[in-house]
N, CA, C and O atoms as a Tripos MOL2 file, in Angstrom:
@<TRIPOS>MOLECULE
protein
  240   239    60     0     0
PROTEIN
NO_CHARGES

@<TRIPOS>ATOM
      1 N           0.6710   -1.3300    0.0360 N.3       1 UNK1
      2 CA          0.0310    0.0880   -0.0150 C.3       1 UNK1
      3 C           0.8430    1.1820    0.0250 C.2       1 UNK1
      4 O           1.8210    1.2540    0.7690 O.2       1 UNK1
      5 N           0.4640    2.1270   -0.8090 N.am      2 UNK2
      6 CA          1.4120    3.4170   -1.0530 C.3       2 UNK2
      7 C           1.1450    4.2640    0.2670 C.2       2 UNK2
      8 O           0.1070    4.2080    0.9260 O.2       2 UNK2
      9 N           2.2390    5.0500    0.5400 N.am      3 UNK3
     10 CA          2.1030    6.1510    1.7710 C.3       3 UNK3
     11 C           1.1840    7.0820    1.2320 C.2       3 UNK3
     12 O           1.1470    7.3370    0.0280 O.2       3 UNK3
     13 N           0.4680    7.5820    2.0460 N.am      4 UNK4
     14 CA         -0.3420    9.0070    1.9800 C.3       4 UNK4
     15 C           0.2990   10.1010    2.8560 C.2       4 UNK4
     16 O           1.3490    9.8990    3.4660 O.2       4 UNK4
     17 N          -0.3780   11.2770    2.8960 N.am      5 UNK5
     18 CA          0.1420   12.2700    3.5720 C.3       5 UNK5
     19 C          -1.1030   12.9640    4.2170 C.2       5 UNK5
     20 O          -2.1990   12.9400    3.6570 O.2       5 UNK5
     21 N          -0.8980   13.5560    5.3670 N.am      6 UNK6
     22 CA         -1.9040   14.4970    5.7410 C.3       6 UNK6
     23 C          -1.3670   15.8620    6.1940 C.2       6 UNK6
     24 O          -0.2230   15.9400    6.6430 O.2       6 UNK6
     25 N          -2.0770   16.8290    6.1010 N.am      7 UNK7
     26 CA         -1.7280   18.2700    6.3930 C.3       7 UNK7
     27 C          -2.7000   18.6600    7.5790 C.2       7 UNK7
     28 O          -3.9040   18.4960    7.3830 O.2       7 UNK7
     29 N          -2.2920   19.1430    8.7430 N.am      8 UNK8
     30 CA         -2.9390   19.7630    9.7140 C.3       8 UNK8
     31 C          -2.8340   21.0390    9.9440 C.2       8 UNK8
     32 O          -1.8220   21.6170    9.5470 O.2       8 UNK8
     33 N          -3.7870   21.7090   10.5880 N.am      9 UNK9
     34 CA         -3.6840   23.1030   10.9940 C.3       9 UNK9
     35 C          -4.0410   22.9530   12.4490 C.2       9 UNK9
     36 O          -5.2200   22.7390   12.7280 O.2       9 UNK9
     37 N          -3.2240   23.0340   13.3150 N.am     10 UNK10
     38 CA         -3.3830   22.6980   14.6800 C.3      10 UNK10
     39 C          -3.6520   21.1290   14.8020 C.2      10 UNK10
     40 O          -2.9110   20.2040   14.4700 O.2      10 UNK10
     41 N          -5.0210   21.0920   15.4170 N.am     11 UNK11
     42 CA         -5.3880   19.5950   15.5830 C.3      11 UNK11
     43 C          -6.3620   19.1790   14.3710 C.2      11 UNK11
     44 O          -6.7520   18.0240   14.2050 O.2      11 UNK11
     45 N          -6.6530   20.1000   13.6710 N.am     12 UNK12
     46 CA         -7.6250   19.6400   12.5780 C.3      12 UNK12
     47 C          -6.9420   19.3530   11.2750 C.2      12 UNK12
     48 O          -6.0520   20.0580   10.8000 O.2      12 UNK12
     49 N          -7.4540   18.2060   10.7040 N.am     13 UNK13
     50 CA         -6.9110   17.7220    9.4510 C.3      13 UNK13
     51 C          -7.5870   18.4460    8.5260 C.2      13 UNK13
     52 O          -8.8160   18.5060    8.5240 O.2      13 UNK13
     53 N          -6.6880   19.1670    7.5020 N.am     14 UNK14
     54 CA         -7.4500   19.8130    6.4240 C.3      14 UNK14
     55 C          -7.1180   19.1640    5.0930 C.2      14 UNK14
     56 O          -7.7280   19.5790    4.1080 O.2      14 UNK14
     57 N          -6.2950   18.2720    4.9580 N.am     15 UNK15
     58 CA         -6.0460   17.6290    3.7480 C.3      15 UNK15
     59 C          -5.5060   16.3020    3.9150 C.2      15 UNK15
     60 O          -4.8240   16.0620    4.9110 O.2      15 UNK15
     61 N          -5.7980   15.1730    2.8150 N.am     16 UNK16
     62 CA         -5.0350   14.1430    3.1400 C.3      16 UNK16
     63 C          -5.1060   13.4730    1.6130 C.2      16 UNK16
     64 O          -6.0830   13.5950    0.8740 O.2      16 UNK16
     65 N          -3.8610   12.7240    1.2700 N.am     17 UNK17
     66 CA         -3.8410   12.1650   -0.1050 C.3      17 UNK17
     67 C          -2.2740   11.9520   -0.5150 C.2      17 UNK17
     68 O          -1.3630   12.0450    0.3080 O.2      17 UNK17
     69 N          -2.0970   11.6760   -1.8010 N.am     18 UNK18
     70 CA         -0.9710   11.3400   -2.2080 C.3      18 UNK18
     71 C          -0.0140   12.7510   -2.5200 C.2      18 UNK18
     72 O          -0.5450   13.8390   -2.7410 O.2      18 UNK18
     73 N           1.2100   12.5840   -2.5050 N.am     19 UNK19
     74 CA          2.0780   13.6940   -2.6460 C.3      19 UNK19
     75 C           2.2370   13.9590   -4.1150 C.2      19 UNK19
     76 O           2.5380   13.0260   -4.8600 O.2      19 UNK19
     77 N           2.0360   15.2990   -4.6260 N.am     20 UNK20
     78 CA          2.2550   16.4810   -3.7990 C.3      20 UNK20
     79 C           0.7340   16.9120   -3.3930 C.2      20 UNK20
     80 O          -0.2280   16.7090   -4.1320 O.2      20 UNK20
     81 N           0.6610   17.4830   -2.2180 N.am     21 UNK21
     82 CA         -0.5440   18.0920   -1.8600 C.3      21 UNK21
     83 C          -0.6520   19.6040   -2.0340 C.2      21 UNK21
     84 O           0.3470   20.3230   -2.0650 O.2      21 UNK21
     85 N          -1.7240   19.9970   -2.1310 N.am     22 UNK22
     86 CA         -2.0540   21.6270   -2.4160 C.3      22 UNK22
     87 C          -3.0260   21.9680   -1.3350 C.2      22 UNK22
     88 O          -4.0460   21.2900   -1.2110 O.2      22 UNK22
     89 N          -2.7650   23.0200   -0.5100 N.am     23 UNK23
     90 CA         -3.5990   23.4520    0.4160 C.3      23 UNK23
     91 C          -4.5930   24.5490   -0.4960 C.2      23 UNK23
     92 O          -4.0980   25.4820   -1.1280 O.2      23 UNK23
     93 N          -5.7250   24.3350   -0.4610 N.am     24 UNK24
     94 CA         -6.6820   25.4940   -1.1260 C.3      24 UNK24
     95 C          -7.4930   26.2580   -0.2320 C.2      24 UNK24
     96 O          -7.5490   25.9660    0.9620 O.2      24 UNK24
     97 N          -8.1350   27.2300   -0.7290 N.am     25 UNK25
     98 CA         -9.0310   28.1630   -0.0950 C.3      25 UNK25
     99 C          -8.3160   29.3630    0.8870 C.2      25 UNK25
    100 O          -8.9060   30.0230    1.7410 O.2      25 UNK25
    101 N          -7.0500   29.4410    0.5610 N.am     26 UNK26
    102 CA         -6.4060   30.5710    1.1530 C.3      26 UNK26
    103 C          -6.4320   31.8340    0.4930 C.2      26 UNK26
    104 O          -6.5330   31.8280   -0.7340 O.2      26 UNK26
    105 N          -6.3490   33.0120    1.1600 N.am     27 UNK27
    106 CA         -6.3410   34.2810    0.5290 C.3      27 UNK27
    107 C          -5.1240   34.4390   -0.0520 C.2      27 UNK27
    108 O          -4.0460   34.0780    0.4210 O.2      27 UNK27
    109 N          -5.3640   35.1190   -1.3390 N.am     28 UNK28
    110 CA         -4.1180   35.3340   -2.2790 C.3      28 UNK28
    111 C          -3.1250   36.2000   -1.6390 C.2      28 UNK28
    112 O          -3.4880   36.9260   -0.7130 O.2      28 UNK28
    113 N          -1.9420   36.1980   -2.0280 N.am     29 UNK29
    114 CA         -0.9670   37.0700   -1.4940 C.3      29 UNK29
    115 C          -0.7610   37.2600   -0.2150 C.2      29 UNK29
    116 O          -0.5460   38.3890    0.2270 O.2      29 UNK29
    117 N          -0.8010   36.1430    0.5760 N.am     30 UNK30
    118 CA         -0.7030   36.0490    1.9110 C.3      30 UNK30
    119 C           0.3880   35.3340    2.4820 C.2      30 UNK30
    120 O           0.6860   34.2020    2.1020 O.2      30 UNK30
    121 N           1.0720   36.0230    3.4890 N.am     31 UNK31
    122 CA          2.2530   35.2260    3.9760 C.3      31 UNK31
    123 C           1.7360   34.2340    5.1630 C.2      31 UNK31
    124 O           0.9790   34.6380    6.0450 O.2      31 UNK31
    125 N           2.1900   32.9770    5.1000 N.am     32 UNK32
    126 CA          1.7170   31.8620    6.1360 C.3      32 UNK32
    127 C           2.8820   31.4940    6.8050 C.2      32 UNK32
    128 O           3.8230   30.9840    6.1970 O.2      32 UNK32
    129 N           2.9070   31.7480    8.2310 N.am     33 UNK33
    130 CA          4.1870   31.5380    8.9680 C.3      33 UNK33
    131 C           4.5190   30.0120    9.1740 C.2      33 UNK33
    132 O           3.6040   29.1900    9.2180 O.2      33 UNK33
    133 N           5.8340   29.6450    9.2980 N.am     34 UNK34
    134 CA          6.2970   28.4560    9.5880 C.3      34 UNK34
    135 C           5.5620   27.7780   10.7020 C.2      34 UNK34
    136 O           5.4650   28.3070   11.8090 O.2      34 UNK34
    137 N           4.9970   26.5040   10.3940 N.am     35 UNK35
    138 CA          4.4420   25.8530   11.6240 C.3      35 UNK35
    139 C           2.7650   26.1730   11.7190 C.2      35 UNK35
    140 O           2.0950   25.5540   12.5460 O.2      35 UNK35
    141 N           2.2780   26.9500   11.0260 N.am     36 UNK36
    142 CA          0.8340   27.1470   10.6200 C.3      36 UNK36
    143 C           0.2240   25.8800   10.3500 C.2      36 UNK36
    144 O          -0.8470   25.5670   10.8690 O.2      36 UNK36
    145 N           0.8880   25.0940    9.5190 N.am     37 UNK37
    146 CA          0.5970   23.9790    8.9890 C.3      37 UNK37
    147 C           1.6460   22.8140    9.0780 C.2      37 UNK37
    148 O           2.7910   23.0590    8.6980 O.2      37 UNK37
    149 N           1.3230   21.5110    9.5720 N.am     38 UNK38
    150 CA          2.0470   20.4950    9.8090 C.3      38 UNK38
    151 C           1.8770   19.3500    8.9220 C.2      38 UNK38
    152 O           0.7350   19.2440    8.4760 O.2      38 UNK38
    153 N           2.6950   18.4860    8.5600 N.am     39 UNK39
    154 CA          2.6040   17.4940    7.5930 C.3      39 UNK39
    155 C           3.0140   16.1120    8.3810 C.2      39 UNK39
    156 O           3.9680   16.0640    9.1580 O.2      39 UNK39
    157 N           2.2460   15.1040    8.1050 N.am     40 UNK40
    158 CA          2.7370   13.8030    8.4930 C.3      40 UNK40
    159 C           2.4970   12.6110    7.4580 C.2      40 UNK40
    160 O           1.4860   12.5570    6.7580 O.2      40 UNK40
    161 N           3.3760   11.7920    7.4300 N.am     41 UNK41
    162 CA          3.2790   10.6170    6.4730 C.3      41 UNK41
    163 C           2.4900    9.4590    7.2060 C.2      41 UNK41
    164 O           2.7510    9.1050    8.3550 O.2      41 UNK41
    165 N           1.6320    8.9830    6.5260 N.am     42 UNK42
    166 CA          0.8030    7.7380    7.0600 C.3      42 UNK42
    167 C           1.2560    6.6130    6.1320 C.2      42 UNK42
    168 O           1.2040    6.5680    4.9030 O.2      42 UNK42
    169 N           1.7300    5.6830    7.0380 N.am     43 UNK43
    170 CA          2.0260    4.2890    6.5590 C.3      43 UNK43
    171 C           1.5300    3.0980    7.4350 C.2      43 UNK43
    172 O           1.8810    2.9480    8.6060 O.2      43 UNK43
    173 N           0.6770    2.2570    6.7620 N.am     44 UNK44
    174 CA          0.1530    1.1410    7.4750 C.3      44 UNK44
    175 C          -0.9340    1.7380    8.5870 C.2      44 UNK44
    176 O          -1.0830    1.1480    9.6570 O.2      44 UNK44
    177 N          -1.6300    2.8590    8.2920 N.am     45 UNK45
    178 CA         -2.4500    3.3760    9.1030 C.3      45 UNK45
    179 C          -1.9000    4.3400   10.3270 C.2      45 UNK45
    180 O          -2.6420    4.9750   11.0760 O.2      45 UNK45
    181 N          -0.6510    4.3290   10.3780 N.am     46 UNK46
    182 CA          0.0960    4.9100   11.4440 C.3      46 UNK46
    183 C           0.6600    6.3130   11.0590 C.2      46 UNK46
    184 O           1.3140    6.3720   10.0170 O.2      46 UNK46
    185 N           0.4690    7.4840   11.8140 N.am     47 UNK47
    186 CA          1.0730    8.7660   11.3730 C.3      47 UNK47
    187 C           2.6240    8.8600   11.9430 C.2      47 UNK47
    188 O           3.0430    8.4200   13.0130 O.2      47 UNK47
    189 N           3.3130    9.5280   10.9640 N.am     48 UNK48
    190 CA          4.7040    9.8870   11.5820 C.3      48 UNK48
    191 C           4.5330   11.1260   12.4090 C.2      48 UNK48
    192 O           3.4490   11.7080   12.4460 O.2      48 UNK48
    193 N           5.6010   11.5470   13.0820 N.am     49 UNK49
    194 CA          5.4760   12.8590   13.8530 C.3      49 UNK49
    195 C           5.2900   13.9570   12.9730 C.2      49 UNK49
    196 O           5.8210   14.0160   11.8640 O.2      49 UNK49
    197 N           4.4860   14.8960   13.4850 N.am     50 UNK50
    198 CA          4.2630   16.0280   12.6740 C.3      50 UNK50
    199 C           5.4160   16.9320   12.4350 C.2      50 UNK50
    200 O           6.1750   17.1740   13.3730 O.2      50 UNK50
    201 N           5.6270   17.4770   11.2060 N.am     51 UNK51
    202 CA          6.5840   18.2590   10.7790 C.3      51 UNK51
    203 C           6.1110   19.6780   10.3160 C.2      51 UNK51
    204 O           5.2340   19.8100    9.4620 O.2      51 UNK51
    205 N           6.7060   20.6790   10.8940 N.am     52 UNK52
    206 CA          6.2370   21.9580   10.4750 C.3      52 UNK52
    207 C           6.5070   22.2620    8.8790 C.2      52 UNK52
    208 O           7.6070   22.0940    8.3530 O.2      52 UNK52
    209 N           5.3930   22.7140    8.2230 N.am     53 UNK53
    210 CA          5.6500   23.2720    6.8200 C.3      53 UNK53
    211 C           6.4190   24.5980    6.8760 C.2      53 UNK53
    212 O           6.0240   25.4790    7.6390 O.2      53 UNK53
    213 N           7.4000   24.7660    6.1750 N.am     54 UNK54
    214 CA          8.0260   26.0690    6.1930 C.3      54 UNK54
    215 C           7.2790   27.2320    5.7920 C.2      54 UNK54
    216 O           6.2810   27.0400    5.0980 O.2      54 UNK54
    217 N           7.5930   28.3920    6.1080 N.am     55 UNK55
    218 CA          6.7480   29.6680    5.6450 C.3      55 UNK55
    219 C           6.7240   29.6860    4.2270 C.2      55 UNK55
    220 O           7.6690   29.3240    3.5260 O.2      55 UNK55
    221 N           5.5750   30.1330    3.7860 N.am     56 UNK56
    222 CA          5.4090   30.3930    2.3440 C.3      56 UNK56
    223 C           4.5040   31.4920    2.0530 C.2      56 UNK56
    224 O           3.8080   31.9330    2.9680 O.2      56 UNK56
    225 N           4.4260   32.0220    0.7990 N.am     57 UNK57
    226 CA          3.5100   32.9730    0.4190 C.3      57 UNK57
    227 C           2.4600   32.4630   -0.6620 C.2      57 UNK57
    228 O           2.8280   31.8500   -1.6650 O.2      57 UNK57
    229 N           1.1050   32.7620   -0.3860 N.am     58 UNK58
    230 CA          0.1950   32.2220   -1.3490 C.3      58 UNK58
    231 C           0.2330   32.8490   -2.8440 C.2      58 UNK58
    232 O           0.8160   33.9280   -2.9420 O.2      58 UNK58
    233 N          -0.2000   32.4150   -3.7500 N.am     59 UNK59
    234 CA         -0.1470   32.9280   -5.1220 C.3      59 UNK59
    235 C          -1.1660   34.1010   -5.1800 C.2      59 UNK59
    236 O          -2.0890   34.1620   -4.3680 O.2      59 UNK59
    237 N          -0.9990   34.9460   -6.0640 N.am     60 UNK60
    238 CA         -1.8890   36.0720   -6.4940 C.3      60 UNK60
    239 C          -3.0870   35.5640   -7.1940 C.2      60 UNK60
    240 O          -3.9330   36.3510   -7.6200 O.2      60 UNK60
@<TRIPOS>BOND
     1     1     2 1
     2     2     3 1
     3     3     4 2
     4     3     5 am
     5     5     6 1
     6     6     7 1
     7     7     8 2
     8     7     9 am
     9     9    10 1
    10    10    11 1
    11    11    12 2
    12    11    13 am
    13    13    14 1
    14    14    15 1
    15    15    16 2
    16    15    17 am
    17    17    18 1
    18    18    19 1
    19    19    20 2
    20    19    21 am
    21    21    22 1
    22    22    23 1
    23    23    24 2
    24    23    25 am
    25    25    26 1
    26    26    27 1
    27    27    28 2
    28    27    29 am
    29    29    30 1
    30    30    31 1
    31    31    32 2
    32    31    33 am
    33    33    34 1
    34    34    35 1
    35    35    36 2
    36    35    37 am
    37    37    38 1
    38    38    39 1
    39    39    40 2
    40    39    41 am
    41    41    42 1
    42    42    43 1
    43    43    44 2
    44    43    45 am
    45    45    46 1
    46    46    47 1
    47    47    48 2
    48    47    49 am
    49    49    50 1
    50    50    51 1
    51    51    52 2
    52    51    53 am
    53    53    54 1
    54    54    55 1
    55    55    56 2
    56    55    57 am
    57    57    58 1
    58    58    59 1
    59    59    60 2
    60    59    61 am
    61    61    62 1
    62    62    63 1
    63    63    64 2
    64    63    65 am
    65    65    66 1
    66    66    67 1
    67    67    68 2
    68    67    69 am
    69    69    70 1
    70    70    71 1
    71    71    72 2
    72    71    73 am
    73    73    74 1
    74    74    75 1
    75    75    76 2
    76    75    77 am
    77    77    78 1
    78    78    79 1
    79    79    80 2
    80    79    81 am
    81    81    82 1
    82    82    83 1
    83    83    84 2
    84    83    85 am
    85    85    86 1
    86    86    87 1
    87    87    88 2
    88    87    89 am
    89    89    90 1
    90    90    91 1
    91    91    92 2
    92    91    93 am
    93    93    94 1
    94    94    95 1
    95    95    96 2
    96    95    97 am
    97    97    98 1
    98    98    99 1
    99    99   100 2
   100    99   101 am
   101   101   102 1
   102   102   103 1
   103   103   104 2
   104   103   105 am
   105   105   106 1
   106   106   107 1
   107   107   108 2
   108   107   109 am
   109   109   110 1
   110   110   111 1
   111   111   112 2
   112   111   113 am
   113   113   114 1
   114   114   115 1
   115   115   116 2
   116   115   117 am
   117   117   118 1
   118   118   119 1
   119   119   120 2
   120   119   121 am
   121   121   122 1
   122   122   123 1
   123   123   124 2
   124   123   125 am
   125   125   126 1
   126   126   127 1
   127   127   128 2
   128   127   129 am
   129   129   130 1
   130   130   131 1
   131   131   132 2
   132   131   133 am
   133   133   134 1
   134   134   135 1
   135   135   136 2
   136   135   137 am
   137   137   138 1
   138   138   139 1
   139   139   140 2
   140   139   141 am
   141   141   142 1
   142   142   143 1
   143   143   144 2
   144   143   145 am
   145   145   146 1
   146   146   147 1
   147   147   148 2
   148   147   149 am
   149   149   150 1
   150   150   151 1
   151   151   152 2
   152   151   153 am
   153   153   154 1
   154   154   155 1
   155   155   156 2
   156   155   157 am
   157   157   158 1
   158   158   159 1
   159   159   160 2
   160   159   161 am
   161   161   162 1
   162   162   163 1
   163   163   164 2
   164   163   165 am
   165   165   166 1
   166   166   167 1
   167   167   168 2
   168   167   169 am
   169   169   170 1
   170   170   171 1
   171   171   172 2
   172   171   173 am
   173   173   174 1
   174   174   175 1
   175   175   176 2
   176   175   177 am
   177   177   178 1
   178   178   179 1
   179   179   180 2
   180   179   181 am
   181   181   182 1
   182   182   183 1
   183   183   184 2
   184   183   185 am
   185   185   186 1
   186   186   187 1
   187   187   188 2
   188   187   189 am
   189   189   190 1
   190   190   191 1
   191   191   192 2
   192   191   193 am
   193   193   194 1
   194   194   195 1
   195   195   196 2
   196   195   197 am
   197   197   198 1
   198   198   199 1
   199   199   200 2
   200   199   201 am
   201   201   202 1
   202   202   203 1
   203   203   204 2
   204   203   205 am
   205   205   206 1
   206   206   207 1
   207   207   208 2
   208   207   209 am
   209   209   210 1
   210   210   211 1
   211   211   212 2
   212   211   213 am
   213   213   214 1
   214   214   215 1
   215   215   216 2
   216   215   217 am
   217   217   218 1
   218   218   219 1
   219   219   220 2
   220   219   221 am
   221   221   222 1
   222   222   223 1
   223   223   224 2
   224   223   225 am
   225   225   226 1
   226   226   227 1
   227   227   228 2
   228   227   229 am
   229   229   230 1
   230   230   231 1
   231   231   232 2
   232   231   233 am
   233   233   234 1
   234   234   235 1
   235   235   236 2
   236   235   237 am
   237   237   238 1
   238   238   239 1
   239   239   240 2
@<TRIPOS>SUBSTRUCTURE
     1 UNK1         2 RESIDUE 1 A UNK
     2 UNK2         6 RESIDUE 1 A UNK
     3 UNK3        10 RESIDUE 1 A UNK
     4 UNK4        14 RESIDUE 1 A UNK
     5 UNK5        18 RESIDUE 1 A UNK
     6 UNK6        22 RESIDUE 1 A UNK
     7 UNK7        26 RESIDUE 1 A UNK
     8 UNK8        30 RESIDUE 1 A UNK
     9 UNK9        34 RESIDUE 1 A UNK
    10 UNK10       38 RESIDUE 1 A UNK
    11 UNK11       42 RESIDUE 1 A UNK
    12 UNK12       46 RESIDUE 1 A UNK
    13 UNK13       50 RESIDUE 1 A UNK
    14 UNK14       54 RESIDUE 1 A UNK
    15 UNK15       58 RESIDUE 1 A UNK
    16 UNK16       62 RESIDUE 1 A UNK
    17 UNK17       66 RESIDUE 1 A UNK
    18 UNK18       70 RESIDUE 1 A UNK
    19 UNK19       74 RESIDUE 1 A UNK
    20 UNK20       78 RESIDUE 1 A UNK
    21 UNK21       82 RESIDUE 1 A UNK
    22 UNK22       86 RESIDUE 1 A UNK
    23 UNK23       90 RESIDUE 1 A UNK
    24 UNK24       94 RESIDUE 1 A UNK
    25 UNK25       98 RESIDUE 1 A UNK
    26 UNK26      102 RESIDUE 1 A UNK
    27 UNK27      106 RESIDUE 1 A UNK
    28 UNK28      110 RESIDUE 1 A UNK
    29 UNK29      114 RESIDUE 1 A UNK
    30 UNK30      118 RESIDUE 1 A UNK
    31 UNK31      122 RESIDUE 1 A UNK
    32 UNK32      126 RESIDUE 1 A UNK
    33 UNK33      130 RESIDUE 1 A UNK
    34 UNK34      134 RESIDUE 1 A UNK
    35 UNK35      138 RESIDUE 1 A UNK
    36 UNK36      142 RESIDUE 1 A UNK
    37 UNK37      146 RESIDUE 1 A UNK
    38 UNK38      150 RESIDUE 1 A UNK
    39 UNK39      154 RESIDUE 1 A UNK
    40 UNK40      158 RESIDUE 1 A UNK
    41 UNK41      162 RESIDUE 1 A UNK
    42 UNK42      166 RESIDUE 1 A UNK
    43 UNK43      170 RESIDUE 1 A UNK
    44 UNK44      174 RESIDUE 1 A UNK
    45 UNK45      178 RESIDUE 1 A UNK
    46 UNK46      182 RESIDUE 1 A UNK
    47 UNK47      186 RESIDUE 1 A UNK
    48 UNK48      190 RESIDUE 1 A UNK
    49 UNK49      194 RESIDUE 1 A UNK
    50 UNK50      198 RESIDUE 1 A UNK
    51 UNK51      202 RESIDUE 1 A UNK
    52 UNK52      206 RESIDUE 1 A UNK
    53 UNK53      210 RESIDUE 1 A UNK
    54 UNK54      214 RESIDUE 1 A UNK
    55 UNK55      218 RESIDUE 1 A UNK
    56 UNK56      222 RESIDUE 1 A UNK
    57 UNK57      226 RESIDUE 1 A UNK
    58 UNK58      230 RESIDUE 1 A UNK
    59 UNK59      234 RESIDUE 1 A UNK
    60 UNK60      238 RESIDUE 1 A UNK
């Protein structure tokens, strides 16, 4: 079974699927701070430790 990934914002899961994942619904041209979102890998139903997603800017 292939690994899947989940993205969390705090304790809320906002996205799950195969890599690459795209977070949608964000305001355009917005700076998002490191750690606002975290990613985990899911293998055999078990999540890895959460890893902070680096800071990024949304597209216009």
